[in-house]
C-alpha positions as CSV (number, residue, x, y, z in Angstrom):
1,M,14.3,-24.6,15.3
2,N,16.6,-24.0,12.3
3,E,13.6,-23.1,10.2
4,Q,12.5,-20.6,12.8
5,K,15.9,-19.0,12.8
6,T,15.9,-18.9,9.0
7,L,12.5,-17.2,9.0
8,K,13.6,-14.7,11.6
9,K,16.7,-13.9,9.6
10,Q,14.6,-13.5,6.4
11,A,12.1,-11.3,8.2
12,T,14.8,-9.2,9.8
13,E,16.7,-8.8,6.5
14,G,13.5,-8.2,4.6
15,F,12.3,-5.6,7.1
16,V,15.7,-3.8,7.0
17,I,16.0,-3.9,3.3
18,T,12.4,-2.8,2.8
19,L,12.8,0.0,5.4
20,V,16.0,1.3,3.7
21,G,14.5,1.0,0.2
22,D,11.2,2.5,1.3
23,S,13.1,5.4,2.8
24,L,14.5,6.2,-0.6
25,Y,11.1,5.6,-2.1
26,K,9.6,8.0,0.4
27,V,12.3,10.6,-0.2
28,L,11.5,10.5,-3.9
29,G,7.8,10.6,-3.1
30,I,8.3,13.6,-0.8
31,L,10.2,15.5,-3.5
32,T,7.5,14.6,-6.0
33,T,4.8,15.9,-3.7
34,V,6.7,19.1,-3.0
35,V,7.1,19.8,-6.7
36,V,3.4,19.0,-7.4
37,L,2.1,21.2,-4.6
38,A,4.5,24.0,-5.4
39,V,3.5,24.2,-9.1
40,L,-0.2,23.3,-8.9
41,T,-3.0,25.4,-7.5
42,P,-5.4,23.8,-5.0
43,Y,-8.0,23.7,-7.9
44,E,-5.6,21.8,-10.2
45,Y,-4.6,19.4,-7.5
46,G,-8.2,18.8,-6.6
47,L,-8.8,18.0,-10.3
48,W,-6.0,15.5,-10.2
49,R,-7.6,13.9,-7.1
50,L,-10.8,13.5,-9.1
51,L,-8.9,11.8,-11.9
52,Q,-7.3,9.5,-9.5
53,S,-10.6,8.5,-8.1
54,V,-11.9,7.5,-11.5
55,L,-8.6,5.5,-12.1
56,S,-9.1,3.9,-8.7
57,F,-12.7,2.9,-9.5
58,M,-11.4,0.9,-12.5
59,G,-9.7,-1.4,-9.9
60,I,-13.0,-3.1,-9.7
61,V,-12.4,-4.4,-13.2
62,A,-8.7,-5.0,-12.7
63,L,-9.3,-7.4,-9.8
64,T,-6.7,-5.9,-7.6
65,G,-8.2,-7.4,-4.4
66,I,-7.0,-11.0,-5.0
67,A,-3.3,-10.0,-4.4
68,G,-3.3,-10.8,-0.7
69,V,-5.0,-14.2,-1.2
70,V,-2.6,-15.3,-3.9
71,V,0.6,-14.1,-2.1
72,A,-0.5,-16.2,0.9
73,D,-1.2,-19.2,-1.3
74,I,2.2,-19.0,-3.1
75,A,4.1,-18.5,0.1
76,R,2.4,-21.4,1.7
77,E,3.2,-23.8,-1.1
78,L,6.8,-22.6,-1.2
79,G,7.1,-23.1,2.6
80,R,6.0,-26.7,2.0
81,G,8.5,-27.3,-0.7
82,Q,5.8,-27.6,-3.4
83,K,7.4,-25.4,-6.0
84,S,5.3,-26.8,-8.9
85,R,2.1,-26.0,-7.1
86,A,3.4,-22.5,-6.3
87,Y,4.2,-22.0,-10.0
88,A,0.6,-23.2,-10.8
89,A,-0.8,-20.5,-8.6
90,T,1.5,-17.9,-10.1
91,W,0.6,-18.8,-13.6
92,R,-3.1,-18.5,-12.8
93,V,-2.7,-15.1,-11.3
94,I,-0.7,-13.9,-14.2
95,M,-3.5,-14.9,-16.6
96,I,-6.2,-13.3,-14.4
97,L,-4.5,-10.0,-13.7
98,V,-3.2,-9.3,-17.1
99,T,-6.5,-10.1,-18.7
100,A,-8.4,-8.0,-16.1
101,S,-6.0,-5.0,-16.6
102,M,-6.7,-5.0,-20.3
103,A,-10.4,-5.1,-19.7
104,A,-10.1,-2.2,-17.2
105,A,-8.1,-0.1,-19.7
106,F,-10.6,-0.5,-22.5
107,S,-13.5,0.2,-20.1
108,L,-11.9,3.4,-19.0
109,V,-11.5,4.5,-22.6
110,A,-15.2,3.8,-23.1
111,I,-16.6,5.6,-20.1
112,A,-14.2,8.7,-20.2
113,P,-16.6,10.8,-22.3
114,I,-19.5,9.8,-20.0
115,V,-17.5,11.0,-17.0
116,S,-16.9,14.4,-18.7
117,V,-20.6,14.9,-19.5
118,V,-21.8,14.0,-16.1
119,S,-19.2,16.0,-14.2
120,K,-19.3,18.9,-16.7
121,I,-15.5,18.9,-16.6
122,H,-13.3,18.2,-19.6
123,L,-11.6,15.0,-18.4
124,T,-11.8,12.7,-21.5
125,L,-8.2,13.3,-22.8
126,Y,-6.8,12.8,-19.3
127,L,-8.6,9.6,-18.8
128,W,-7.6,8.2,-22.1
129,I,-4.0,8.7,-21.3
130,L,-4.4,7.2,-17.9
131,A,-5.9,4.1,-19.5
132,V,-2.4,3.2,-20.6
133,S,-1.3,3.0,-17.0
134,L,-4.0,0.4,-16.3
135,L,-2.5,-1.9,-19.0
136,F,0.9,-1.9,-17.4
137,G,-0.5,-1.9,-13.8
138,G,-1.5,-5.5,-14.1
139,V,2.0,-6.6,-14.9
140,T,3.4,-4.5,-12.1
141,Q,1.0,-6.1,-9.6
142,V,2.1,-9.6,-10.8
143,L,5.7,-8.7,-10.2
144,Q,4.9,-7.4,-6.7
145,I,3.1,-10.6,-5.8
146,L,6.1,-12.7,-6.9
147,F,8.5,-10.6,-4.9
148,Q,6.4,-10.7,-1.8
149,A,5.7,-14.5,-1.9
150,R,9.4,-15.3,-2.6
151,L,10.7,-12.8,0.0
152,E,12.6,-10.8,-2.5
153,P,12.4,-7.3,-1.2
154,R,15.3,-6.0,-3.2
155,R,13.6,-6.5,-6.5
156,A,10.3,-5.1,-5.2
157,L,12.1,-2.0,-4.0
158,V,13.9,-1.5,-7.3
159,L,10.6,-1.7,-9.1
160,K,9.0,0.8,-6.8
161,N,11.9,3.2,-6.8
162,V,12.4,3.2,-10.6
163,A,8.7,4.0,-10.9
164,N,8.9,6.8,-8.4
165,L,12.1,8.3,-9.9
166,S,10.7,8.2,-13.4
167,Y,7.6,9.9,-12.1
168,L,9.6,12.7,-10.5
169,I,11.7,13.3,-13.6
170,A,8.7,13.3,-15.9
171,I,6.8,15.7,-13.6
172,V,9.8,18.2,-13.6
173,L,9.9,18.0,-17.4
174,C,6.2,18.2,-18.0
175,I,5.0,20.8,-15.5
176,P,7.7,23.5,-14.6
177,Y,9.4,23.3,-18.1
178,L,6.6,22.4,-20.5
179,H,3.9,24.1,-18.4
180,L,1.4,21.3,-19.0
181,S,-0.2,21.6,-15.6
182,V,-2.7,18.7,-14.9
183,L,-2.0,17.2,-18.3
184,G,1.7,17.0,-17.4
185,L,0.9,15.2,-14.2
186,V,-1.3,12.7,-16.1
187,I,1.5,12.1,-18.7
188,A,4.1,11.7,-15.9
189,Y,2.0,9.2,-14.0
190,T,1.5,7.1,-17.1
191,I,5.3,7.1,-17.9
192,S,6.1,6.0,-14.4
193,T,4.0,2.8,-14.9
194,V,5.6,2.0,-18.3
195,I,9.3,2.4,-17.6
196,P,9.7,-0.2,-14.8
197,I,8.1,-2.9,-16.9
198,F,10.6,-2.3,-19.7
199,I,13.5,-2.5,-17.2
200,F,12.2,-5.8,-15.8
201,L,11.3,-7.2,-19.2
202,P,14.2,-9.7,-19.3
203,Y,13.3,-10.9,-15.8
204,I,9.6,-11.2,-16.8
205,I,10.4,-13.3,-19.9
206,H,12.7,-15.6,-18.0
207,E,10.2,-16.2,-15.2
208,L,7.3,-16.8,-17.6
209,R,9.3,-19.5,-19.3
210,V,10.2,-21.2,-16.0
211,I,6.7,-21.0,-14.5
212,A,5.0,-22.2,-17.7
213,R,7.4,-25.2,-18.0
214,E,7.5,-26.3,-14.3
215,R,4.0,-25.6,-13.1
216,E,1.7,-28.4,-12.0
217,Q,-1.2,-27.9,-14.3
218,N,-4.8,-27.8,-13.0
219,S,-3.6,-27.8,-9.4
220,Y,-4.8,-24.3,-8.6
221,S,-8.5,-23.7,-9.0
222,L,-9.6,-20.4,-10.6
223,R,-13.0,-20.8,-9.1
224,E,-11.5,-21.4,-5.7
225,V,-9.6,-18.1,-5.9
226,L,-12.2,-15.8,-7.4
227,I,-15.3,-17.1,-5.7
228,R,-14.8,-19.1,-2.6
229,R,-11.8,-17.5,-0.9
230,G,-10.9,-14.8,-3.3
231,G,-14.5,-13.8,-3.6
232,W,-14.4,-12.2,-0.1
233,A,-11.2,-10.4,-0.8
234,L,-12.6,-9.1,-4.1
235,A,-15.8,-8.0,-2.4
236,S,-13.8,-6.2,0.3
237,D,-11.6,-4.6,-2.3
238,Y,-14.6,-3.4,-4.2
239,V,-16.0,-1.7,-1.2
240,S,-12.6,-0.1,-0.5
241,I,-12.5,1.1,-4.2
242,L,-16.0,2.4,-4.0
243,E,-15.1,4.4,-0.8
244,S,-11.9,5.9,-2.3
245,S,-13.6,6.7,-5.6
246,A,-16.7,8.3,-4.0
247,W,-15.5,10.6,-1.3
248,P,-13.7,13.1,-3.7
249,W,-16.9,13.6,-5.7
250,V,-19.0,13.9,-2.5
251,V,-16.6,16.6,-1.1
252,G,-16.4,18.3,-4.5
253,Y,-20.1,18.4,-4.9
254,F,-21.0,19.7,-1.5
255,L,-18.0,21.9,-0.9
256,S,-15.5,22.6,-3.7
257,I,-12.7,21.1,-5.8
258,E,-10.3,23.1,-3.7
259,Q,-11.6,21.2,-0.6
260,V,-11.0,18.0,-2.5
261,A,-7.4,19.0,-2.8
262,Y,-7.1,19.7,1.0
263,A,-8.8,16.5,2.0
264,G,-6.9,14.5,-0.5
265,L,-3.5,16.0,0.6
266,A,-4.4,15.1,4.2
267,L,-5.0,11.5,3.3
268,V,-1.8,11.4,1.3
269,I,0.2,12.6,4.3
270,V,-1.5,10.2,6.7
271,S,-1.0,7.3,4.3
272,Q,2.7,8.0,4.2
273,V,2.8,7.0,7.9
274,Y,1.4,3.6,7.2
275,S,3.3,2.9,4.0
276,L,6.6,3.9,5.6
277,V,6.5,0.9,7.9
278,P,6.9,-2.3,5.8
279,I,5.9,-4.7,8.5
280,Q,2.9,-6.0,6.4
281,Y,5.2,-6.8,3.5
282,V,7.3,-9.0,5.7
283,L,4.5,-10.7,7.6
284,R,2.6,-11.6,4.4
285,G,5.4,-13.9,3.3
286,I,6.2,-15.2,6.8
287,L,2.9,-16.0,8.7
288,P,1.6,-18.6,6.2
289,R,4.7,-20.6,6.9
290,L,4.0,-20.7,10.6
291,M,0.4,-22.0,10.4
292,D,1.5,-25.5,11.7
293,N,3.2,-24.0,14.8
294,R,0.8,-22.1,17.0
295,K,3.3,-21.2,19.7
296,H,5.7,-19.5,17.3
297,L,2.7,-17.9,15.4
298,D,1.4,-16.3,18.6
299,E,4.9,-15.1,19.5
300,W,5.3,-13.5,16.1
301,I,1.9,-11.8,16.3
302,G,2.5,-10.3,19.8
303,R,5.9,-9.0,19.1
304,A,4.9,-7.7,15.6
305,S,2.1,-5.7,17.2
306,R,4.5,-4.0,19.6
307,Y,7.0,-3.3,16.9
308,S,4.3,-2.0,14.6
309,I,3.2,0.6,17.1
310,W,6.8,1.7,17.8
311,F,7.6,2.2,14.1
312,H,4.2,3.7,13.2
313,G,4.6,6.2,16.1
314,L,8.1,7.2,14.9
315,A,6.9,7.5,11.3
316,A,3.9,9.7,12.3
317,L,6.3,12.1,14.2
318,V,8.7,12.3,11.2
319,V,6.0,12.7,8.6
320,F,4.0,15.2,10.5
321,S,7.0,17.3,11.3
322,G,8.3,17.2,7.8
323,F,5.0,18.1,6.3
324,T,4.5,21.0,8.7
325,A,7.9,22.5,7.9
326,A,7.5,21.9,4.1
327,S,4.1,23.4,3.9
328,L,5.2,26.6,5.8
329,W,8.3,27.0,3.6
330,F,7.4,25.8,0.1
331,F,3.6,25.8,-0.3
332,P,2.0,28.0,2.4
333,H,-1.3,27.9,0.5
334,Y,-1.6,24.3,1.7
335,A,-0.8,25.0,5.4
336,I,-4.5,24.9,6.1
337,V,-4.2,21.1,5.9
338,I,-2.0,20.9,9.1
339,P,-4.9,20.7,11.6
340,L,-6.7,18.1,9.5
341,V,-3.6,15.9,9.4
342,T,-3.2,16.2,13.2
343,T,-6.8,15.0,13.7
344,L,-6.6,12.1,11.3
345,L,-3.4,10.8,12.9
346,I,-5.4,9.9,16.0
347,A,-6.1,6.5,14.4
348,A,-2.4,5.7,13.8
349,P,-1.7,3.5,16.9
350,F,-4.9,1.5,16.4
351,R,-4.1,1.0,12.7
352,A,-0.6,-0.2,13.6
353,V,-2.1,-3.2,15.4
354,S,-4.9,-3.7,12.9
355,A,-2.3,-4.1,10.1
356,I,-1.0,-7.2,12.0
357,V,-4.5,-8.6,12.4
358,V,-5.1,-8.2,8.6
359,E,-2.0,-10.3,7.8
360,W,-3.0,-12.9,10.3
361,M,-6.5,-13.1,8.6
362,Y,-4.9,-13.6,5.2
363,A,-2.6,-16.3,6.6
364,M,-5.6,-18.1,8.3
365,R,-7.7,-17.7,5.1
366,N,-10.3,-15.8,7.1
367,Q,-11.4,-13.7,4.1
368,R,-15.1,-13.7,5.2
369,E,-14.3,-12.3,8.6
370,L,-12.0,-9.7,7.0
371,F,-14.8,-8.7,4.6
372,L,-17.4,-8.3,7.3
373,S,-15.2,-6.4,9.7
374,T,-13.9,-4.1,7.0
375,S,-16.6,-3.5,4.5
376,L,-19.7,-3.2,6.6
377,P,-18.3,-0.2,8.7
378,R,-17.1,1.4,5.5
379,I,-20.5,1.2,3.8
380,F,-22.2,2.6,6.9
381,W,-19.9,5.6,7.2
382,L,-19.9,6.2,3.4
383,V,-23.6,6.5,3.5
384,L,-23.2,9.1,6.3
385,L,-20.5,11.1,4.5
386,P,-22.8,13.3,2.4
387,F,-24.7,14.4,5.5
388,L,-21.6,15.0,7.5
389,V,-19.9,17.1,4.8
390,M,-23.1,19.0,4.0
391,H,-23.8,20.0,7.6
392,M,-20.3,20.2,9.1
393,G,-17.9,20.8,6.2
394,M,-14.3,19.6,6.6
395,T,-15.0,18.7,10.2
396,G,-17.6,16.3,8.9
397,F,-14.9,14.8,6.6
398,A,-12.6,14.3,9.6
399,I,-15.4,12.6,11.6
400,W,-16.1,10.3,8.7
401,Y,-12.4,9.3,8.4
402,L,-11.9,8.6,12.1
403,G,-15.3,7.0,12.5
404,S,-14.7,4.6,9.6
405,S,-11.1,3.8,10.6
406,L,-11.8,3.1,14.2
407,S,-15.0,1.1,13.5
408,I,-13.1,-1.1,11.1
409,I,-10.2,-1.6,13.6
410,F,-12.4,-2.6,16.5
411,A,-14.6,-4.8,14.3
412,R,-11.4,-6.7,13.2
413,F,-10.5,-7.2,16.9
414,F,-14.0,-8.5,17.7
415,V,-14.2,-11.1,14.9
416,S,-10.8,-12.5,15.6
417,R,-10.8,-12.4,19.4
418,K,-11.4,-16.2,19.8
419,E,-8.5,-17.4,17.6
420,L,-6.0,-14.6,17.6
421,S,-3.7,-14.3,20.5
422,L,-2.9,-10.6,21.1
423,P,-1.3,-9.1,24.2
424,R,-3.8,-8.6,27.0
425,K,-2.3,-5.7,28.8
426,W,-2.0,-2.3,27.1
427,Q,1.6,-2.0,28.5
428,D,2.6,-4.9,26.3
429,Y,1.9,-2.9,23.2
430,F,4.3,-0.1,24.2
431,F,7.1,-1.4,26.4
432,P,9.8,-3.9,25.4
433,D,10.2,-7.3,27.2
434,A,13.4,-9.2,27.9
435,V,13.7,-10.6,24.4
436,D,13.2,-7.2,22.9
437,W,16.0,-5.8,25.0
438,I,18.3,-8.6,23.7
439,Y,17.4,-7.7,20.1
440,I,17.9,-4.0,20.8
441,K,21.3,-4.5,22.5
442,R,22.4,-6.9,19.8
443,S,21.4,-4.4,17.1
444,I,23.3,-1.6,18.8
445,V,26.4,-3.7,19.2
446,Q,26.3,-4.8,15.6
447,G,25.8,-1.3,14.4
448,V,28.7,0.1,16.5
449,R,30.9,-2.8,15.3
450,M,30.0,-2.1,11.6
451,V,30.9,1.6,12.0
452,F,34.3,0.7,13.6
453,E,35.0,-1.9,10.9
454,R,34.3,0.6,8.1
455,R,36.5,3.2,9.7
456,R,39.3,0.7,10.1
457,K,39.0,-0.3,6.4
458,T,39.0,3.4,5.5
459,Y,42.2,4.1,7.4
460,R,43.9,1.1,5.8
461,T,43.2,2.4,2.3
462,L,44.6,5.9,3.1
463,P,48.1,6.5,1.6
């Protein structure tokens, strides 16, 4: 019982800290987006989206898909008190991801001229600069894995916010002042991946020494991670990377680079809704610790589904309203994206629950089911994308996104229906129960009490 209270406290604190930190992160992200959209033409922004798609494609080499598997493994060993085994898993993933990120960087340098020749766009210099970000990206991913598994949201948020702040400052210096356009954006992005690593360098050195000294050697199989369990995660990640890398080039080929900008901006706005709610971050470190207690696990899943819909709905309203106002005031040439964003947000409530299902699959080690339910629909709709865009334009793009998203969500529900205990009635996803009301009232009382205590302290300090 005490352990459950501790986990609830950790989850609540982690959610609040992450929500507050993410709010700062999002504010910086919004300012960055406003600056970029205000100073770049749709063609230039579309070109940046094409560069990002190439960078995303290199994630195949960088092995980014094993993160979820490793976080669950480390958290599980820590929950059992097996610190040396957790350190063994951490050491393995450090070796894997750092080596893979180096391979990805050198591969991007090699293929950059080929991309320029095939696309007939001069992208070589841009891609060579972006290759530096791949080198540091592996270290960043290792740090995020550590922070998630150890339930250390503060450090994770410092890492993210430092990166975002340095990105914003570098963009302001490189584009409006130095007038470097897309080149300035490339340089700013690369700088934002380098600076956080230097800030965390003392922490990295200390942790490496501790992990190397106290790990239980040969207790974490590389073959087990990459092939048996992690193989499904990697395969799923590869399909996701293929999708995110392919659609900009499909849209650019059949429509225009400007349409790539509009479609890419719509996806950025919609993705803000999902990233604004940090419920996945919390559950990834909590659910693996509840595998031996089915009753509490089911309670967490049901309640998390309801909370996820509430927060995603609120986030959708805030993000859509903010984007609509900003586009009309600061960059009216992007106001054409508003109807597309409205259409894509139809999937938000479904994705809110799907996010919980994904974390449950990670905790249960159901990587095969996660791959089948995610990747097969993606492959099917990706094959349809050229035909949809060619015959229906941006409407076809919207149909592709919604069709792919909803197919994935319902496929996840289908493959997990026998083991996963989700609320049966639709009302249970939207309306609070008695326990929720207790939490809500307690939060209000604590919030009011904190306000009065702060005011009382303020009055005492007045002369």
